[in-house]
CHARMM-style PDB file with segment names, atoms N, HN, CA, C and O in Angstrom:
ATOM      1  N   MET     1       9.533  11.769  -9.209  1.00  0.00      PROA
ATOM      2  CA  MET     1       8.420  11.041  -8.923  1.00  0.00      PROA
ATOM      3  C   MET     1       6.968  11.781  -9.112  1.00  0.00      PROA
ATOM      4  O   MET     1       6.654  12.952  -8.900  1.00  0.00      PROA
ATOM      5  N   ILE     2       6.178  10.642  -9.603  1.00  0.00      PROA
ATOM      6  HN  ILE     2       6.433   9.691  -9.775  1.00  0.00      PROA
ATOM      7  CA  ILE     2       4.899  11.544 -10.208  1.00  0.00      PROA
ATOM      8  C   ILE     2       3.842  11.072  -9.094  1.00  0.00      PROA
ATOM      9  O   ILE     2       3.586   9.926  -8.725  1.00  0.00      PROA
ATOM     10  N   GLU     3       3.352  12.189  -8.707  1.00  0.00      PROA
ATOM     11  HN  GLU     3       3.560  13.120  -9.006  1.00  0.00      PROA
ATOM     12  CA  GLU     3       2.293  12.179  -7.638  1.00  0.00      PROA
ATOM     13  C   GLU     3       0.835  11.949  -8.484  1.00  0.00      PROA
ATOM     14  O   GLU     3       0.482  12.688  -9.404  1.00  0.00      PROA
ATOM     15  N   ARG     4       0.075  10.805  -8.004  1.00  0.00      PROA
ATOM     16  HN  ARG     4       0.362  10.205  -7.257  1.00  0.00      PROA
ATOM     17  CA  ARG     4      -0.959  10.630  -8.619  1.00  0.00      PROA
ATOM     18  C   ARG     4      -2.226  10.871  -7.522  1.00  0.00      PROA
ATOM     19  O   ARG     4      -2.092  10.451  -6.373  1.00  0.00      PROA
ATOM     20  N   PRO     5      -3.373  11.520  -7.907  1.00  0.00      PROA
ATOM     21  CA  PRO     5      -4.425  11.633  -7.143  1.00  0.00      PROA
ATOM     22  C   PRO     5      -5.018  10.218  -6.460  1.00  0.00      PROA
ATOM     23  O   PRO     5      -5.266   9.279  -7.216  1.00  0.00      PROA
ATOM     24  N   GLN     6      -5.206  10.103  -5.228  1.00  0.00      PROA
ATOM     25  HN  GLN     6      -5.004  10.866  -4.614  1.00  0.00      PROA
ATOM     26  CA  GLN     6      -5.814   8.877  -4.647  1.00  0.00      PROA
ATOM     27  C   GLN     6      -7.226   9.030  -4.540  1.00  0.00      PROA
ATOM     28  O   GLN     6      -7.680  10.136  -4.244  1.00  0.00      PROA
ATOM     29  N   SER     7      -8.116   7.876  -4.782  1.00  0.00      PROA
ATOM     30  HN  SER     7      -7.747   6.978  -5.023  1.00  0.00      PROA
ATOM     31  CA  SER     7      -9.343   7.822  -4.536  1.00  0.00      PROA
ATOM     32  C   SER     7      -9.806   8.089  -3.316  1.00  0.00      PROA
ATOM     33  O   SER     7      -9.028   7.799  -2.407  1.00  0.00      PROA
ATOM     34  N   ARG     8     -11.042   8.645  -2.949  1.00  0.00      PROA
ATOM     35  HN  ARG     8     -11.674   8.881  -3.688  1.00  0.00      PROA
ATOM     36  CA  ARG     8     -11.282   8.995  -1.643  1.00  0.00      PROA
ATOM     37  C   ARG     8     -11.354   7.630  -0.691  1.00  0.00      PROA
ATOM     38  O   ARG     8     -10.993   7.717   0.483  1.00  0.00      PROA
ATOM     39  N   ASP     9     -11.819   6.405  -1.218  1.00  0.00      PROA
ATOM     40  HN  ASP     9     -12.112   6.335  -2.172  1.00  0.00      PROA
ATOM     41  CA  ASP     9     -11.528   5.246  -0.425  1.00  0.00      PROA
ATOM     42  C   ASP     9     -10.215   4.899  -0.107  1.00  0.00      PROA
ATOM     43  O   ASP     9     -10.016   4.371   0.987  1.00  0.00      PROA
ATOM     44  N   VAL    10      -9.201   5.118  -0.932  1.00  0.00      PROA
ATOM     45  HN  VAL    10      -9.362   5.547  -1.821  1.00  0.00      PROA
ATOM     46  CA  VAL    10      -7.776   4.879  -0.603  1.00  0.00      PROA
ATOM     47  C   VAL    10      -7.359   5.839   0.496  1.00  0.00      PROA
ATOM     48  O   VAL    10      -6.752   5.462   1.498  1.00  0.00      PROA
ATOM     49  N   ARG    11      -7.705   7.076   0.267  1.00  0.00      PROA
ATOM     50  HN  ARG    11      -8.198   7.382  -0.547  1.00  0.00      PROA
ATOM     51  CA  ARG    11      -7.306   8.071   1.322  1.00  0.00      PROA
ATOM     52  C   ARG    11      -8.062   7.807   2.758  1.00  0.00      PROA
ATOM     53  O   ARG    11      -7.482   8.028   3.821  1.00  0.00      PROA
ATOM     54  N   ILE    12      -9.229   7.379   2.699  1.00  0.00      PROA
ATOM     55  HN  ILE    12      -9.700   7.200   1.836  1.00  0.00      PROA
ATOM     56  CA  ILE    12      -9.797   6.976   3.981  1.00  0.00      PROA
ATOM     57  C   ILE    12      -9.281   5.902   4.476  1.00  0.00      PROA
ATOM     58  O   ILE    12      -8.797   6.018   5.602  1.00  0.00      PROA
ATOM     59  N   ALA    13      -9.233   4.769   3.915  1.00  0.00      PROA
ATOM     60  HN  ALA    13      -9.627   4.675   3.000  1.00  0.00      PROA
ATOM     61  CA  ALA    13      -8.357   3.621   4.319  1.00  0.00      PROA
ATOM     62  C   ALA    13      -7.125   3.864   4.880  1.00  0.00      PROA
ATOM     63  O   ALA    13      -6.908   3.346   5.975  1.00  0.00      PROA
ATOM     64  N   TYR    14      -6.283   4.529   4.377  1.00  0.00      PROA
ATOM     65  HN  TYR    14      -6.459   4.950   3.488  1.00  0.00      PROA
ATOM     66  CA  TYR    14      -4.940   4.890   5.053  1.00  0.00      PROA
ATOM     67  C   TYR    14      -4.902   5.777   6.140  1.00  0.00      PROA
ATOM     68  O   TYR    14      -4.035   5.668   7.007  1.00  0.00      PROA
ATOM     69  N   GLU    15      -5.894   6.773   6.171  1.00  0.00      PROA
ATOM     70  HN  GLU    15      -6.598   6.861   5.467  1.00  0.00      PROA
ATOM     71  CA  GLU    15      -6.212   7.619   7.288  1.00  0.00      PROA
ATOM     72  C   GLU    15      -6.656   6.975   8.501  1.00  0.00      PROA
ATOM     73  O   GLU    15      -6.194   7.331   9.585  1.00  0.00      PROA
ATOM     74  N   TYR    16      -7.560   6.010   8.402  1.00  0.00      PROA
ATOM     75  HN  TYR    16      -7.935   5.721   7.521  1.00  0.00      PROA
ATOM     76  CA  TYR    16      -8.140   5.454   9.479  1.00  0.00      PROA
ATOM     77  C   TYR    16      -7.643   4.013   9.995  1.00  0.00      PROA
ATOM     78  O   TYR    16      -7.862   3.586  11.129  1.00  0.00      PROA
ATOM     79  N   SER    17      -7.047   3.433   9.138  1.00  0.00      PROA
ATOM     80  HN  SER    17      -6.870   3.780   8.217  1.00  0.00      PROA
ATOM     81  CA  SER    17      -6.734   1.893   9.304  1.00  0.00      PROA
ATOM     82  C   SER    17      -5.388   1.912  10.182  1.00  0.00      PROA
ATOM     83  O   SER    17      -4.384   2.592   9.967  1.00  0.00      PROA
ATOM     84  N   GLY    18      -5.566   1.193  11.004  1.00  0.00      PROA
ATOM     85  HN  GLY    18      -6.381   0.641  11.179  1.00  0.00      PROA
ATOM     86  CA  GLY    18      -4.128   0.827  11.834  1.00  0.00      PROA
ATOM     87  C   GLY    18      -3.319  -0.566  11.141  1.00  0.00      PROA
ATOM     88  O   GLY    18      -2.135  -0.865  11.300  1.00  0.00      PROA
ATOM     89  N   THR    19      -4.205  -1.190  10.449  1.00  0.00      PROA
ATOM     90  HN  THR    19      -5.166  -0.947  10.320  1.00  0.00      PROA
ATOM     91  CA  THR    19      -3.695  -2.562  10.054  1.00  0.00      PROA
ATOM     92  C   THR    19      -3.976  -2.523   8.542  1.00  0.00      PROA
ATOM     93  O   THR    19      -4.976  -2.026   8.025  1.00  0.00      PROA
ATOM     94  N   PHE    20      -2.779  -3.216   7.802  1.00  0.00      PROA
ATOM     95  HN  PHE    20      -1.966  -3.620   8.222  1.00  0.00      PROA
ATOM     96  CA  PHE    20      -2.789  -3.365   6.591  1.00  0.00      PROA
ATOM     97  C   PHE    20      -2.681  -4.743   6.114  1.00  0.00      PROA
ATOM     98  O   PHE    20      -1.726  -5.365   6.580  1.00  0.00      PROA
ATOM     99  N   VAL    21      -3.465  -5.385   5.265  1.00  0.00      PROA
ATOM    100  HN  VAL    21      -4.241  -4.879   4.887  1.00  0.00      PROA
ATOM    101  CA  VAL    21      -3.132  -6.706   4.975  1.00  0.00      PROA
ATOM    102  C   VAL    21      -2.702  -6.848   3.587  1.00  0.00      PROA
ATOM    103  O   VAL    21      -3.352  -6.422   2.633  1.00  0.00      PROA
ATOM    104  N   LYS    22      -1.438  -7.540   3.496  1.00  0.00      PROA
ATOM    105  HN  LYS    22      -0.910  -7.886   4.271  1.00  0.00      PROA
ATOM    106  CA  LYS    22      -0.707  -7.597   2.281  1.00  0.00      PROA
ATOM    107  C   LYS    22      -1.526  -8.110   1.033  1.00  0.00      PROA
ATOM    108  O   LYS    22      -1.422  -7.634  -0.097  1.00  0.00      PROA
ATOM    109  N   ASP    23      -2.348  -9.139   1.396  1.00  0.00      PROA
ATOM    110  HN  ASP    23      -2.433  -9.526   2.314  1.00  0.00      PROA
ATOM    111  CA  ASP    23      -3.112  -9.610   0.034  1.00  0.00      PROA
ATOM    112  C   ASP    23      -4.548  -9.048   0.105  1.00  0.00      PROA
ATOM    113  O   ASP    23      -5.428  -9.732  -0.418  1.00  0.00      PROA
ATOM    114  N   SER    24      -4.841  -8.035   0.615  1.00  0.00      PROA
ATOM    115  HN  SER    24      -4.126  -7.479   1.040  1.00  0.00      PROA
ATOM    116  CA  SER    24      -6.288  -7.501   0.470  1.00  0.00      PROA
ATOM    117  C   SER    24      -6.312  -6.789  -0.887  1.00  0.00      PROA
ATOM    118  O   SER    24      -5.304  -6.225  -1.313  1.00  0.00      PROA
ATOM    119  N   PRO    25      -7.430  -6.816  -1.543  1.00  0.00      PROA
ATOM    120  CA  PRO    25      -7.801  -6.236  -2.882  1.00  0.00      PROA
ATOM    121  C   PRO    25      -7.205  -4.919  -2.938  1.00  0.00      PROA
ATOM    122  O   PRO    25      -6.493  -4.655  -3.907  1.00  0.00      PROA
ATOM    123  N   MET    26      -7.392  -4.080  -2.060  1.00  0.00      PROA
ATOM    124  HN  MET    26      -7.970  -4.294  -1.273  1.00  0.00      PROA
ATOM    125  CA  MET    26      -6.748  -2.648  -2.241  1.00  0.00      PROA
ATOM    126  C   MET    26      -5.272  -2.648  -2.221  1.00  0.00      PROA
ATOM    127  O   MET    26      -4.634  -1.909  -2.971  1.00  0.00      PROA
ATOM    128  N   MET    27      -4.739  -3.418  -1.427  1.00  0.00      PROA
ATOM    129  HN  MET    27      -5.257  -4.018  -0.818  1.00  0.00      PROA
ATOM    130  CA  MET    27      -3.270  -3.401  -1.264  1.00  0.00      PROA
ATOM    131  C   MET    27      -2.699  -4.052  -2.438  1.00  0.00      PROA
ATOM    132  O   MET    27      -1.722  -3.503  -2.947  1.00  0.00      PROA
ATOM    133  N   THR    28      -3.167  -5.186  -2.982  1.00  0.00      PROA
ATOM    134  HN  THR    28      -3.961  -5.632  -2.569  1.00  0.00      PROA
ATOM    135  CA  THR    28      -2.838  -5.692  -4.116  1.00  0.00      PROA
ATOM    136  C   THR    28      -2.779  -4.701  -5.477  1.00  0.00      PROA
ATOM    137  O   THR    28      -1.843  -4.574  -6.267  1.00  0.00      PROA
ATOM    138  N   ALA    29      -4.033  -4.071  -5.483  1.00  0.00      PROA
ATOM    139  HN  ALA    29      -4.793  -4.173  -4.841  1.00  0.00      PROA
ATOM    140  CA  ALA    29      -4.162  -3.201  -6.540  1.00  0.00      PROA
ATOM    141  C   ALA    29      -3.130  -2.106  -6.523  1.00  0.00      PROA
ATOM    142  O   ALA    29      -2.484  -1.824  -7.532  1.00  0.00      PROA
ATOM    143  N   THR    30      -2.976  -1.473  -5.336  1.00  0.00      PROA
ATOM    144  HN  THR    30      -3.501  -1.702  -4.516  1.00  0.00      PROA
ATOM    145  CA  THR    30      -1.979  -0.518  -5.259  1.00  0.00      PROA
ATOM    146  C   THR    30      -0.660  -0.792  -5.491  1.00  0.00      PROA
ATOM    147  O   THR    30       0.061  -0.034  -6.139  1.00  0.00      PROA
ATOM    148  N   PHE    31      -0.241  -1.970  -4.938  1.00  0.00      PROA
ATOM    149  HN  PHE    31      -0.827  -2.586  -4.412  1.00  0.00      PROA
ATOM    150  CA  PHE    31       1.256  -2.398  -5.373  1.00  0.00      PROA
ATOM    151  C   PHE    31       1.438  -2.675  -6.770  1.00  0.00      PROA
ATOM    152  O   PHE    31       2.502  -2.395  -7.321  1.00  0.00      PROA
ATOM    153  N   ALA    32       0.378  -3.257  -7.448  1.00  0.00      PROA
ATOM    154  HN  ALA    32      -0.487  -3.484  -7.001  1.00  0.00      PROA
ATOM    155  CA  ALA    32       0.401  -3.383  -8.847  1.00  0.00      PROA
ATOM    156  C   ALA    32       0.507  -2.195  -9.657  1.00  0.00      PROA
ATOM    157  O   ALA    32       1.342  -2.145 -10.561  1.00  0.00      PROA
ATOM    158  N   ALA    33      -0.407  -1.064  -9.364  1.00  0.00      PROA
ATOM    159  HN  ALA    33      -1.085  -1.104  -8.630  1.00  0.00      PROA
ATOM    160  CA  ALA    33      -0.386   0.166 -10.008  1.00  0.00      PROA
ATOM    161  C   ALA    33       0.998   0.975 -10.023  1.00  0.00      PROA
ATOM    162  O   ALA    33       1.422   1.656 -10.957  1.00  0.00      PROA
ATOM    163  N   MET    34       1.706   0.712  -8.580  1.00  0.00      PROA
ATOM    164  HN  MET    34       1.362   0.159  -7.821  1.00  0.00      PROA
ATOM    165  CA  MET    34       2.889   1.268  -8.359  1.00  0.00      PROA
ATOM    166  C   MET    34       4.090   0.397  -9.110  1.00  0.00      PROA
ATOM    167  O   MET    34       5.195   0.922  -9.248  1.00  0.00      PROA
ATOM    168  N   GLY    35       3.882  -0.705  -9.504  1.00  0.00      PROA
ATOM    169  HN  GLY    35       2.984  -1.130  -9.393  1.00  0.00      PROA
ATOM    170  CA  GLY    35       4.791  -1.641 -10.303  1.00  0.00      PROA
ATOM    171  C   GLY    35       5.885  -2.404  -9.216  1.00  0.00      PROA
ATOM    172  O   GLY    35       6.957  -2.892  -9.574  1.00  0.00      PROA
ATOM    173  N   PHE    36       5.401  -2.395  -7.898  1.00  0.00      PROA
ATOM    174  HN  PHE    36       4.530  -1.998  -7.607  1.00  0.00      PROA
ATOM    175  CA  PHE    36       6.225  -3.030  -6.989  1.00  0.00      PROA
ATOM    176  C   PHE    36       6.287  -4.507  -7.491  1.00  0.00      PROA
ATOM    177  O   PHE    36       5.337  -5.041  -8.064  1.00  0.00      PROA
ATOM    178  N   THR    37       7.451  -5.114  -7.240  1.00  0.00      PROA
ATOM    179  HN  THR    37       8.223  -4.680  -6.774  1.00  0.00      PROA
ATOM    180  CA  THR    37       7.939  -6.600  -7.317  1.00  0.00      PROA
ATOM    181  C   THR    37       7.452  -7.138  -6.140  1.00  0.00      PROA
ATOM    182  O   THR    37       7.028  -6.380  -5.267  1.00  0.00      PROA
ATOM    183  N   ASP    38       7.452  -8.506  -5.969  1.00  0.00      PROA
ATOM    184  HN  ASP    38       7.797  -9.121  -6.678  1.00  0.00      PROA
ATOM    185  CA  ASP    38       7.212  -9.221  -4.692  1.00  0.00      PROA
ATOM    186  C   ASP    38       8.247  -8.990  -3.575  1.00  0.00      PROA
ATOM    187  O   ASP    38       7.928  -8.964  -2.386  1.00  0.00      PROA
ATOM    188  N   GLU    39       9.542  -8.820  -4.037  1.00  0.00      PROA
ATOM    189  HN  GLU    39       9.801  -8.842  -5.003  1.00  0.00      PROA
ATOM    190  CA  GLU    39      10.438  -8.406  -2.927  1.00  0.00      PROA
ATOM    191  C   GLU    39      10.196  -7.129  -2.467  1.00  0.00      PROA
ATOM    192  O   GLU    39      10.160  -6.926  -1.253  1.00  0.00      PROA
ATOM    193  N   GLN    40      10.008  -6.154  -3.339  1.00  0.00      PROA
ATOM    194  HN  GLN    40      10.037  -6.319  -4.324  1.00  0.00      PROA
ATOM    195  CA  GLN    40       9.706  -4.742  -2.888  1.00  0.00      PROA
ATOM    196  C   GLN    40       8.372  -4.747  -1.911  1.00  0.00      PROA
ATOM    197  O   GLN    40       8.293  -3.993  -0.940  1.00  0.00      PROA
ATOM    198  N   ILE    41       7.400  -5.621  -2.254  1.00  0.00      PROA
ATOM    199  HN  ILE    41       7.464  -6.233  -3.042  1.00  0.00      PROA
ATOM    200  CA  ILE    41       6.216  -5.546  -1.252  1.00  0.00      PROA
ATOM    201  C   ILE    41       6.570  -6.158   0.075  1.00  0.00      PROA
ATOM    202  O   ILE    41       5.999  -5.847   1.120  1.00  0.00      PROA
ATOM    203  N   VAL    42       7.578  -7.080  -0.017  1.00  0.00      PROA
ATOM    204  HN  VAL    42       8.042  -7.333  -0.866  1.00  0.00      PROA
ATOM    205  CA  VAL    42       7.812  -7.902   1.407  1.00  0.00      PROA
ATOM    206  C   VAL    42       8.820  -6.818   2.127  1.00  0.00      PROA
ATOM    207  O   VAL    42       8.678  -6.682   3.342  1.00  0.00      PROA
ATOM    208  N   ALA    43       9.653  -6.171   1.577  1.00  0.00      PROA
ATOM    209  HN  ALA    43       9.768  -6.281   0.590  1.00  0.00      PROA
ATOM    210  CA  ALA    43      10.531  -4.970   2.073  1.00  0.00      PROA
ATOM    211  C   ALA    43       9.645  -3.952   2.470  1.00  0.00      PROA
ATOM    212  O   ALA    43       9.914  -3.442   3.558  1.00  0.00      PROA
ATOM    213  N   PHE    44       8.586  -3.490   1.830  1.00  0.00      PROA
ATOM    214  HN  PHE    44       8.367  -3.904   0.946  1.00  0.00      PROA
ATOM    215  CA  PHE    44       7.663  -2.631   2.260  1.00  0.00      PROA
ATOM    216  C   PHE    44       7.061  -2.895   3.649  1.00  0.00      PROA
ATOM    217  O   PHE    44       6.846  -1.959   4.418  1.00  0.00      PROA
ATOM    218  N   PHE    45       6.814  -4.050   3.938  1.00  0.00      PROA
ATOM    219  HN  PHE    45       6.988  -4.810   3.312  1.00  0.00      PROA
ATOM    220  CA  PHE    45       6.019  -4.654   5.110  1.00  0.00      PROA
ATOM    221  C   PHE    45       7.038  -4.772   6.200  1.00  0.00      PROA
ATOM    222  O   PHE    45       6.695  -4.582   7.367  1.00  0.00      PROA
ATOM    223  N   ILE    46       8.247  -5.069   5.893  1.00  0.00      PROA
ATOM    224  HN  ILE    46       8.525  -5.223   4.945  1.00  0.00      PROA
ATOM    225  CA  ILE    46       9.178  -5.150   6.887  1.00  0.00      PROA
ATOM    226  C   ILE    46       9.686  -3.768   7.517  1.00  0.00      PROA
ATOM    227  O   ILE    46       9.908  -3.530   8.704  1.00  0.00      PROA
ATOM    228  N   VAL    47       9.788  -3.079   6.618  1.00  0.00      PROA
ATOM    229  HN  VAL    47       9.608  -3.273   5.653  1.00  0.00      PROA
ATOM    230  CA  VAL    47      10.132  -1.481   7.120  1.00  0.00      PROA
ATOM    231  C   VAL    47       8.836  -1.124   7.925  1.00  0.00      PROA
ATOM    232  O   VAL    47       8.905  -0.930   9.139  1.00  0.00      PROA
ATOM    233  N   ALA    48       7.654  -1.038   7.241  1.00  0.00      PROA
ATOM    234  HN  ALA    48       7.598  -1.196   6.255  1.00  0.00      PROA
ATOM    235  CA  ALA    48       6.452  -0.806   7.973  1.00  0.00      PROA
ATOM    236  C   ALA    48       6.174  -1.228   9.338  1.00  0.00      PROA
ATOM    237  O   ALA    48       5.607  -0.522  10.172  1.00  0.00      PROA
ATOM    238  N   SER    49       6.632  -2.505   9.540  1.00  0.00      PROA
ATOM    239  HN  SER    49       7.092  -3.078   8.863  1.00  0.00      PROA
ATOM    240  CA  SER    49       6.578  -2.978  10.879  1.00  0.00      PROA
ATOM    241  C   SER    49       7.568  -2.483  11.861  1.00  0.00      PROA
ATOM    242  O   SER    49       7.422  -2.909  13.007  1.00  0.00      PROA
ATOM    243  N   LYS    50       8.397  -1.793  11.673  1.00  0.00      PROA
ATOM    244  HN  LYS    50       8.515  -1.448  10.742  1.00  0.00      PROA
ATOM    245  CA  LYS    50       9.390  -1.146  12.491  1.00  0.00      PROA
ATOM    246  C   LYS    50       8.873   0.294  12.769  1.00  0.00      PROA
ATOM    247  O   LYS    50       9.594   1.004  13.470  1.00  0.00      PROA
ATOM    248  N   ILE    51       7.805   0.763  12.339  1.00  0.00      PROA
ATOM    249  HN  ILE    51       7.219   0.186  11.770  1.00  0.00      PROA
ATOM    250  CA  ILE    51       7.209   2.094  12.455  1.00  0.00      PROA
ATOM    251  C   ILE    51       6.678   2.154  13.909  1.00  0.00      PROA
ATOM    252  OT1 ILE    51       6.112   3.168  14.318  1.00  0.00      PROA
TER     253      ILE     51
END
């Protein structure tokens, strides 16, 4: 797995946000950059909802 540095805005958003919106520009860009399929995005949110 290749670790990529995250922008300051992304780090802040993840550190301080308790809610993530699937279709927000940041989430859309992040999933696209990671090459997630639609099915993987849905699975991500299903698993995250159980945390």
